[in-house]
N, C-alpha and C positions, 0 to 999 in steps of 0.2 A: 279423164275418164276413157276417152277413145284409145289412148296409148295403153292404159291398163288392160282394157278388153283385148286389144291386139296382142299384147304380151302374153296374156293368159291363153289365148288361142294358140299362139306359137308354142308355148310351154306344153299345152295339152298334146299337140301332135308330136313333140319331141320326147315327152316323158310318159304320158298315160295311154297313148294309142296302142291297143292290143297288149296292154300290160300283163294280162293273164294268159297270153297265148303260149309262152314258153313253159315247158314242164318244170317242176321243182328241181333245182340243181342239187347235186350231192354235197356232202360235207356241210358247210356253214349254213346255207339257206335252209336245207332240210332239217338240220339240227335245231335252228331257230323255230322252224315250223313245229317240230315235235315238242319243243319247250312251250310254245304258245298253246298247243292243243292241251298239254298237261295242265297248264295254268288255268285254262278255261274250264277244265273239268274239276280240278281240285280246289280252285280259288285260293291257292297258296301264292300270294303275290310277293313273297320275300325270297323264296328259294326256287331257282330254276330247276326243273326236274324233267326227266325223260323216262317214259314208261313207269311213272309212279315213284321213281327213286331220284334223290338229289343228283343233279348233273355235275360231275366232277371233271368232265372233259371240256365243256363249254362253260367257263367260270366267270364270264363277264357279268357285270351288274345288269339288272333286268329292264332298263328303260325301253329298249326296243321291243322286248317281249310284252311289256305292259301295253304298248301301242298296238302290237299285232293281236293281242288278246281282245282289246276293245274293237279292233277292226273285224275280227271274227264274229263278234256279236252283231255287227251290221251286215257283213257280206257273206257270212257262212264260212264253212271249212273248205277253202279253195285257194288257188294261186293268187287271185285278186286281193283277197283279204290280207295275205302275207306281204304283198308288195305295195299296197296303197300307202302305208305309213312311210316307207322309204322314198317313194316317188313324191309324196306330199312334202317331205323334208327337203328334197332336192328343189321342188318348185318354190317352196318358201325361201330357200337360200337365194334362188335366182331373183325372186321378186324383191327381197330385201336389198340385194346388191344393185338391182336396177334402180330402185328408189334412192339408194345412197349415192350412186353415180350421178343420177340426174341432178340431185341437189348439191353434191360436192363439186362437180365439174361443170354444172349448168349445161349439160349436154344430153339431149334425148337420143341423139345419134349414138353416143358412146354406150348408153344403157342398152340399146338394142344390139349393138355390136357385141357387148359382153354376153348377153343372153344367147345370142346365136353362136358365138364361139363355144360356149359351154354345151349347147345342144348339138354341136357337131364334134364334140370331143368324146371319142370312144371310151377312154378311161373313166370318164364321169358317168356315162350312160349305162354301160353294160356290165359285164362280169363283175360281181361283188359290189355293185354300186347302185345307182339311182333306180334302175329297173329290175332289181333283184331284192329279195328279202334279207339282205345282209346289213351289217352295222355301218358301213362306210358312209352312206348318204346322210344318216343322222349325225355321225361324227363330223362330217364336212360342214353341215349346217352350223353346228355349235362352234367349231374351231374357226370358221371363216368370220362369223360375227364376233367371236372373242378377239381375234387379232385386229380387226378393224376398230372395234370399240376401244381397245387398249391404245391404239394409235391416236384416236380422238381424245382420249384421256391425257395422253402425253402433250397433245397440242393445246387443249382447252382447260384441263384440270377440273372437269365437271364430274360431279358425283354420279350422274346417270350413266356415264360411260364406264366408270369404274365398277359400278354395280353390274352392268351388262357383261363386263369382262368376267367377273367371278361367277355370275349365274351360268354363263355359257361354259365356263371351265368345269363347274360341278356337273352340268348336264352332259358334257363330253365324257367325263369320267364315269358317269352312270350309264353311258352308252357303250364305251369301249375301254374302260379301265385305264391302263397305263398309256394308251395311245393319246389320251388327253394331254400328255406331257410333251408331245412332239414339238410344239412351237415355243415352249417356255424358254429354252436356251436362247433362241433368237430374240424373243421379247425382252429378256434380261439384257442381252447385248445392246439392244436398241436404246434402253434407258441411258446407257453410258455414251453411246455414239451420238445420240441427240442431245446430250448434255443435260439430261433431266434427272440425274440420280439424286440430287439434293431434294428436289421437289417431290419425287416419289418416295424416297426412303424416310423423309421427315413428315410425310403425310400419314397421320394416324389412321385415316380411313383405309389406306392401302393395307396396313397390318391387320386391321379388324377384318377386312375382306379375306386376307390370307388365312387367318385363324378360323373364321366361320366356314369358308369353303373346304379347308382340309378336314375340319371336324365333321362337316356334313358328309364328306366322302368316306372317311374312316368309320362313321356311324353305321353305314350299310355293311361294311366288311365285318365289323365286330358283332353286329346284330345277327348277321347270317352265320358267323362262326358259332354263335351261341346255339342256334337251332340246327346247324349243319356242321358238326365238329370235323375238323380237317380241311375246311374250306380255304382258309388262308394259306395253308401249305400247298394246296392245289393251285391257288392263284400264283404263288411264287414260282411254281414249276411251269405253269402254262403260259404266264404272261410276263414274267420277269427274266428268268434264266433261259427259257426255251428259245427265244428269238435271237439272242446273241450267240447261241451255241449251235454251230453247224456240224459238230462232230457226230451227232446222232444220226445224220443222214436224212432227217425229216425236212430240213431246210438247207438250201444251197447258200454259199457265201456270195454276196454281191460284189462283183468287180466294179471298179470305179465308174465305168461307162454303162453299167447295166441299166440304170433307170433313165439315163439320157437316150440310149438306144431304144428302150421301151417306148418312151414318149415319141421319139422321132419316127419310129417305124409303125406304131399302131395306136398309141393311146392319146397323143396330143400333137396332131399334125401341125397345129398353129405355132409350134415351137420354132419353126423356120422363120417366123416373123419377129421372134423375140429380139434378135440382134438389132433390128431397125428401131424397135422401141427403146432399147437400152441406149443406143446412140442419141436418140432424141432426148431421153431423160438427162443424160450427162452433158450434152452439148448445149441444150437450150437453157438449162439451169433456171427453170421457172419455179414459182412457188409451189404449184401443184405437183411438182416432181418429187416432193419430199415423201409422199405416201408411196410412190413407186419404189423409191430407194429402200424404204422400210420393208416393203413386201419382198423385194429382191433379197434383202438381207435375211429375212426369215427363210426363204426358199433355199438359199445357198447353205445356211447352217443345217437345215433339215436334210438337205441332200447328203451332206457329209455324215450326219447321224445314220441315215439309211444305208449309206455305203459301208459303214463300219458294222452293220448288222447283217441279217440274212436277207435273201432275195425273195420277194413275192410280188407279183405284178399289180397288186392293189395297194401296196404300202405307200406309194407316192401320191395316191389320190388326193390327200389334203392339200398338196401343192397346186393342183390343177386350177382351182378357182382363183388363186393368187396370180399364177402365171397368165391366166386368161385376162385378168385385170390389167396387167402390164401390156399385153398385146392389144387390148381394146384401147388403152391409153395411146399407144402408137398409132392405131388406126384413126383415132379421133384427131390427132395432130395432123396427120396426112389429109384427112377430110377438111379441116379448117384451112390448111394451106391451099388446097385445090379450090376451095370455096371462094377464096380471095380473088381468084382470077375470073370468076363469073360476074358478068355485068347485068345480064338479063334477070329481072326480078322473078319471073315465072320459073326460069331454070334454077335459080337459087332455092326456090320453094320445093321443087321436086328432086333436086340433086341428092339430098341425103337418102331418100328412098331408092333412087336409081343406083346409088353406090352400094347400099346394103344388098340390093337384089343382085347386082353384078358380082359381089364378093361371096355372098352366102347362099345363093339360090341352089347351086349344084350340091354343095356339102349338106345343106339342110334337106334337100330332096333325097339324098342318099340315106340320111337318118330316118326319114319317114318311110322310105322304101324298105329299109331294114326292119323297122318296127312292124310293117305290114307283113313281111315275109319271114319273120324270125324263126318260127317253127320249121319252115321248109329248109332253112339254112342250118339247122341244128346238126352239127357233125358228130356229136358224141353218142355213140350207139347205146351205151348202157344207161343213158338218161331219157330214152324214148318210151319207157314203160308208162309214164304219166299220160302221154297222148293216147296210148292204147286203152288204158283204163277209162279215161274220159269218153272215148269212142264207144266202148262197151256199155257204159252207163247211158249214153245218148241213144244207142240202138236197142236198149233193153235186152242185151244179149243173154242167152241161156247159160253161157259159160261163167259160172260164179265161183266155183271151187277151182282155184288156179294156183299152181306153184311156179313162182318166178325163179328161173335158173340163171345164175350169174356167177362168174368167177369172182373169187373173194377180192373185193375192192369197194370200200365205202358201203353203201346200201341204205343210207338215211333217206334218200328219195323214195326208195321202195317202201321203207317203213312208214313214210308219210301217207302214201296212197293206201297201203295195207290197213293202217290204223283207221282212216276215215271210211274207206269202202266197207270194211268189215263191220264197223259199228253202225253206219247210217244207211248203207245200201244193200245189205243182205249178202255180201260176198264172204267167201272164206279163202282169203289170199294168204299164202305163205311164201317165203323165199329162202332158197338154199344155195349152197355152193354146188358147182357143176358135178362134183364127185358123188353127190347124194341124189342124182336124178332118178335112181331106181325106185325111190319112194313115191314117185309121182305118176299120175296117169294123164292129167291135163296140165300142160306146162306152157309158160310164156318165156320167150327169150329173144334177145336181139344180138346175142353173141354168135359170131360166125363159127367158132370152134365147137360150141355146144350144138348148134344146128347140124354140123357135120356128124357129130356123134349120134344125134337123134336119128338122122336120116340113114346112117350106115348100120346101126345096131338095133333099131326098132322100125316097125312099120308105122312111122310117124306121119300122121295126116294133118296137114295144115288146114285149120278151120277158120282162122281169122288173122288178118294182117293190118298193121298200121305202121307206116314208114318201114323201118327195119325190124320192128317187133312182130313176132308171130306167135300164135297159139297153136300148139300141137296136141292131138289126141294120140297117146302112145298105145300101141298094140303089143302083144307078146313078142319076144325077141325072135329075129329071123333064124 
C-alpha cells in the first residue's frame, strides 16, 4: 500500500504536474483536439471529422478521440481535457510494469528504478508523448503490455496471456493503425528463437485469436468506408505508403544512426547504461535474463524497421519502455551485488532508498522543474497564441474581435482556440496569412517579420502582450 501511494505520488509529479500549462501544439495534437471537439458536438463516434467534414488527413481509428471526447465532458474544452487520457495511459503503463517487475523479479527496488528511468526519459514524457494529446502514449501502453503478455504466453502457455496479447493488439490498432504492427516481426522471430513454434502454431487458441483480432480491426475500416467512401484509400496513402516514401519531401530518410543519436543526445540518456546491462545479461546467464534477451530482440528488429523507413523523432517511442526495462534490470543486479557487501542490518534496510536517491534525484528534479516551467521554456513563437488567448479570457479583456496573422504553416493550434473561444467566450477570432493583413484592424501575432511590417507600414499600437505574442491596433497607413 505504501509503495503504491509513493509510486503514484512520483508519477503525479512526473506526468500530471502542470499538465495543461503548455499551449496546444500544432499538427497532430491540435488536429486530435479538433476531432474531439467535432465528435463532442456531432456525436458521430465512428467517423473522425474536422469542421463538420470527415477527416481524410488524420485517418487513424478513433480510440484516442473517444477518450478525449469523454474527458471533455468532465474537464471542459481545454488543454487539460485533451491530455488527461494520454497522461493516464502513460501512468497506467508505469503502474502495470512496476507491478509486473515487483512480482516477476521479486524486487521493489527494480520497480522504482524502472518508473524513475521512464519519468526522466525525455522521449517518453514530452513532444508527441505522455504529456501531449497525441497517440503515442496510448500506443505505448498497449504495445508494452502486448509484448510482455506474449512473452509470458511463450513461457507458461496460459490463455490469459494470449488473450491479453490479442486484446492489446486490437487496442493498439484502434489507437494508431499500422503502428500496432511494429513489434510483430520481433515477436514472430521470438517464437522460433525460443523454440516455441510447435506449441504456438499447433495451438488452436492462437489462430482463433489471430482471426478474431484481425476481424475486429478490419470491421472498423470497412464500416467507416461504408459511411465515409474513400476512407480506405486515404488510409493506404497516409499510413501505409506515406512513411516509406521519402521522395515527397514530407519525411526525411533515416540514416542508420539517426535513432541512436536521437536517444543518446536528447530522448533516452539512460542508453549509456545499456551496455552494462547487456554484459550482465549475457555473462551471468541467469534464468531471469530470458525476458531481457526477448526485449532486446524486439528492439533490435524494430530499430532496423525504423531505419528502413522515414525519420521522425517519436517513431522510436515504443522502444523506450523496453530499453528502460533492460537498464532497470542492470541497475537491480548492481544493487544486489553491492547489497551483499553490507553487513549492518539498518544500512541494508535503507540502502535501496539511498541508492535510488543518489542515482535519480537530480534527473527527476530536472523533470519536475521542466514541468513547472514548461511554458516559460517554450521556444516556438507561432505556438504562443494559446497563452495569449487564455490570458485575455482570464483578464476579461475588451479585445474580442482579433485576427491572428501568421505566415502559412500549420495553423491547427489557432483553429482550436478560435473554435472554442468563438463558440463559448464571445470572441470573433480569425486567422490569416501575413499577406492578408490589410483586412484586419485588431491583430495578434508573434511573428517578428509581421511585427516589422506592422510597425513600418502602419501606426500599429501594441495594446496587449503575452510572451512573444502581441495584439496591435492598426491605424491608417503612414
